[in-house]
C-alpha positions, -999 to 999 in steps of 0.1 A, spaced: -137 -51 -34 -141 -87 -43 -161 -94 -73 -189 -109 -56 -194 -82 -31 -220 -64 -49 -242 -95 -50 -234 -107 -16 -244 -73 0 -279 -73 -17 -283 -104 7 -268 -86 36 -237 -106 39 -201 -91 30 -181 -119 11 -149 -119 -13 -145 -132 -47 -124 -163 -39 -119 -166 -1 -132 -153 32 -168 -165 31 -181 -172 64 -179 -161 103 -183 -181 133 -160 -182 159 -143 -157 180 -114 -138 167 -82 -143 187 -64 -109 193 -23 -117 196 1 -96 207 20 -75 182 57 -87 192 48 -123 187 46 -126 150 75 -114 127 92 -134 98 62 -157 87 54 -134 60 86 -123 44 87 -111 6 114 -111 -20 114 -82 -44 114 -91 -80 115 -64 -105 104 -68 -141 100 -42 -170 117 -11 -184 110 24 -179 113 51 -205 135 73 -183 158 60 -158 182 77 -134 216 55 -138 232 52 -104 254 32 -84 259 22 -47 288 4 -29 287 -18 0 290 2 34 322 1 51 322 -19 82 284 -34 73 297 -65 85 288 -58 122 250 -51 114 225 -78 102 212 -59 73 230 -52 40 223 -13 39 234 -10 3 214 -38 -10 182 -27 3 189 11 -10 195 -5 -43 162 -25 -40 141 2 -31 150 25 -60 150 -1 -88 114 -10 -77 104 26 -79 110 20 -120 131 53 -120 165 40 -115 187 18 -131 215 4 -111 250 6 -128 277 -19 -117 304 1 -94 340 6 -98 361 -20 -78 372 5 -52 365 11 -17 349 41 -6 326 59 22 311 88 33 344 104 39 362 100 5 358 120 -28 351 97 -56 373 98 -90 344 113 -108 359 103 -141 362 66 -132 325 65 -125 313 85 -153 334 62 -176 311 33 -163 279 55 -170 266 65 -136 249 98 -130 250 94 -90 266 75 -64 258 66 -30 286 56 -2 283 52 33 295 34 67 282 13 95 296 13 131 287 0 164 282 25 192 290 23 227 251 18 239 247 -9 213 230 10 186 244 13 149 254 46 133 246 44 97 258 73 78 259 80 37 267 106 15 252 114 -22 272 123 -50 262 142 -84 289 125 -109 277 147 -136 285 180 -123 311 165 -98 289 179 -67 285 166 -30 248 166 -25 250 157 13 245 131 35 231 120 67 237 100 100 210 78 116 217 62 149 191 33 153 186 1 170 193 -33 153 156 -36 147 155 -1 128 184 -12 105 163 -17 75 143 16 85 176 35 82 182 21 47 147 29 35 149 65 49 185 68 28 165 56 -5 139 81 3 167 109 5 181 98 -26 147 96 -45 138 131 -34 172 146 -40 173 132 -81 136 132 -85 121 163 -65 93 139 -50 92 126 -17 103 90 -14 78 64 2 102 36 14 101 40 49 65 38 48 44 8 55 19 -16 39 -10 -33 54 -26 -68 37 -44 -96 48 -34 -136 45 -53 -166 49 -30 -198 56 -53 -230 59 -79 -219 82 -63 -190 97 -66 -151 88 -38 -126 94 -38 -87 88 -1 -78 85 15 -44 86 52 -46 66 77 -23 54 70 -8 20 91 -36 2 69 -64 21 99 -74 45 100 -68 83 66 -82 81 46 -85 115 8 -96 124 -10 -69 140 -40 -96 142 -44 -131 137 -79 -150 137 -98 -182 127 -125 -159 111 -121 -139 80 -106 -104 83 -111 -78 54 -109 -44 41 -80 -29 59 -79 11 59 -49 30 69 -59 63 96 -41 93 80 -20 94 114 -5 59 104 -10 45 137 -44 28 131 -60 6 111 -96 0 105 -109 -33 92 -138 -58 90 -140 -88 114 -165 -116 112 -161 -128 148 -198 -116 153 -212 -140 127 -215 -109 103 -192 -82 92 -181 -56 121 -158 -27 120 -131 -21 144 -103 4 148 -70 -11 158 -41 6 172 -8 -8 157 17 1 183 -2 -13 212 -28 -38 198 -56 -21 212 -87 -21 194 -124 -5 196 -156 -12 182 -168 12 152 -199 -2 138 -219 -30 148 -255 -19 135 -282 -42 123 -270 -62 93 -236 -57 74 -210 -33 86 -183 -29 59 -159 -12 34 -145 14 62 -125 44 45 -111 71 67 -112 110 60 -82 128 54 -86 145 87 -91 112 106 -122 126 123 -144 105 108 -149 73 82 -172 65 54 -187 31 60 -209 6 42 -239 -2 62 -273 -25 52 -296 -7 82 -322 2 55 -319 -34 41 -296 -28 13 -260 -15 13 -260 24 14 -231 46 23 -228 63 56 -205 83 81 -193 74 116 -173 93 140 -137 78 145 -147 73 181 -181 56 167 -215 68 174 -247 72 154 -241 68 115 -254 95 95 -264 81 59 -251 101 30 -268 78 -1 -303 73 -7 -312 48 -32 -327 16 -37 -295 7 -51 -264 -13 -37 -240 19 -29 -205 4 -15 -166 8 -15 -167 47 -2 -133 63 -3 -126 99 2 -105 117 -23 -72 132 -8 -87 168 -3 -118 154 13 -141 173 -11 -153 142 -27 -164 105 -19 -157 77 -47 -179 49 -46 -193 18 -63 -229 15 -72 -252 -7 -96 -279 21 -99 -272 21 -135 -279 -15 -138 -243 -27 -133 -214 -20 -109 -199 14 -117 -176 41 -101 -193 74 -90 -183 104 -71 -204 126 -48 -195 153 -21 -191 141 17 -226 152 20 -238 131 -7 -247 156 -31 -238 161 -68 -236 124 -77 -216 120 -113 -207 89 -127 -171 85 -134 -166 50 -151 -184 43 -185 -164 18 -204 -174 -18 -193 -202 -32 -176 -181 -39 -141 -159 -15 -124 -151 -15 -88 -124 -8 -58 -119 30 -66 -86 43 -55 -78 81 -60 -43 93 -64 -30 114 -35 -27 144 -62 -63 141 -72 -50 136 -113 -58 99 -113 -82 72 -103 -71 33 -100 -97 7 -102 -104 -30 -112 -128 -35 -142 -139 -69 -159 -126 -70 -192 -136 -103 -210 -138 -120 -179 -106 -110 -167 -101 -87 -137 -76 -61 -146 -63 -31 -129 -68 2 -146 -59 37 -145 -79 68 -154 -68 103 -158 -97 121 -141 -92 152 -164 -99 138 -196 -116 104 -188 -87 83 -207 -82 48 -192 -50 28 -195 -47 -9 -185 -17 -13 -164 -17 -52 -160 -22 -82 -183 -31 -107 -155 -66 -116 -150 -72 -116 -112 -62 -82 -100 -77 -68 -67 -75 -38 -42 -53 -10 -58 -37 14 -34 -18 42 -41 15 51 -26 15 82 -9 38 101 -33 14 89 -62 41 71 -81 34 38 -75 3 14 -71 1 -18 -48 -23 -44 -56 -31 -80 -54 -32 -106 -83 -24 -140 -94 10 -140 -111 30 -174 -127 0 -195 -106 8 -180 -73 -10 -154 -52 12 -122 -50 11 -87 -41 27 -63 -70 34 -28 -73 35 -11 -106 46 25 -116 16 45 -134 24 35 -171 25 -2 -162 62 -5 -175 78 -14 -142 62 -41 -117 77 -55 -86 64 -85 -72 66 -90 -35 66 -128 -33 73 -155 -5 43 -156 18 24 -184 25 -12 -190 14 -35 -162 -1 -23 -126 0 -50 -100 -4 -63 -66 4 -31 -46 2 -34 -10 17 -4 13 14 -1 37 43 8 74 47 38 95 53 44 93 90 75 74 98 
């Protein structure tokens, strides 16, 4: 949520803190396939974690027949997680069929090794194979083969990184998931879907009018978002694969801040039907809304907990914007944030242990993390324009928008704030990131 949203919603208009301020002409819906590399990113990792797995990966044999460097993508994925430290490999040629000299690799300081190959199949696809070695115990940890088209070579590399991550950490990897975000270049707005590393970006939607608040359906095949094409905020659901969309909410006043329930059957939304912003629930196919907050205050930014038992939201009922929690029926409202006088953009972690949010601290907008059981709060950033935090589906990283080194950027951070990755390179403003679910 932009920092002016609460004031704007009080006037019946959804705005953002810096950009996305008006609606006028109709939105142009463009085919998925027409947009591709306009928003490519380069990953820049900074910081040092407390505990990291030292690993090595060698160039895959035969990779020159493919358009993507598989080993480089796997390495970047693992390093970006903050849990892996790359060790320069031994100068020797290996693939998944050869047992490595464990002593030589251990001498370099590696605990694990990834090797593999790429070959062209007769049908034009590529066979990407890999094997993971435990160099400490000298054990073969297994490997897999991914027959893929040229367009899915990056996905194969992300799946290899997922496999390595899960084998060595015990947690599911998120590198083959996707992110969504919004960009503004000149007077054009775009809703992008990209790989979790920001690469392979494609514009699902392109418009001369503002697009805000993308929200992934739990199935991973749809995005809800807010469009200003009707001269006011209106909510749509957009099918990622076909480009088809359907109207979800176009009621009197403002329709904003959609958030899917974990079962995908309904969405919590913010409507100003009563004259001020209140939280409602609508079905995934639209229909009449059901009001779940009944106050004279501004209630907005609803988001379901992963178990579906709670809705977190922002309200100024206490005199300033704070985060609250209630049941999906609107009962048992509890205030969650108490420090500071401006706390917005709640994002509960998938395991229910943490809440990421944005707080205004001495005039700066910072990403904070709360441990829900204790109420302890940690600042994860030292930047001043953080926005829109969203957890990775395994709960180990958070993506957010910020201003870094004088430029708009998307960043990821681990949960102690020690490792940050900047997904940099797109033109214009980059905002509203939302990390997608486990589906690919």
